[in-house]
N, C-alpha and C positions, 0 to 999 in steps of 0.2 A: 548486469547488475552495474548500477553507475558508481563512479569513483567516490560519491558521497555516502552511498551505502557501504561500500567496502570498508571505509574510513570509521563508520559507526559502530560501536562495541556491540550494542545491543540490537542489532539487525535481526529482524524477524521476516520471514517469507509467508505471504497469507494470498490467498485466493479470493477474488472478488464475487460476491453474490449476486451485485447488481452492478450495471455499468456505472463508470464513475470518471468525473473530468477532474484534472489536475493541471493548471498553467497552462490550459488550452489543448492538452492532449487527452483526448478520448480513450477511455481503457475499457475492453467490453468485459462483460460477465464472463466470469471463469478465468481470467488474465492472471496469472501470478505476478506479485509485486513485493519488493523488498521495501520494508518500514522499519522506522524504528519504533520503540515500545509507546511513545506518543502518539504518533500517527496510528499505530494500530488500535490503541485504547478508544482515540476518537471515532475511527471508522467503524470499530465494532459496536459502539453506540449507537451510531446511526445504521447499524445493520447493514454496512455495506460489505464487510467481511465475516 
């Protein structure tokens, strides 16, 4: 978990359904990521999580 995620009071863990790229980093499907609520909502609308 990153330092930014540790400071986020509304951090949620999610497992990716599809491969995803963020800031040049490739995350494979099935990767567990820590997101804030806003990020989780955006990715769930796009059916990434």
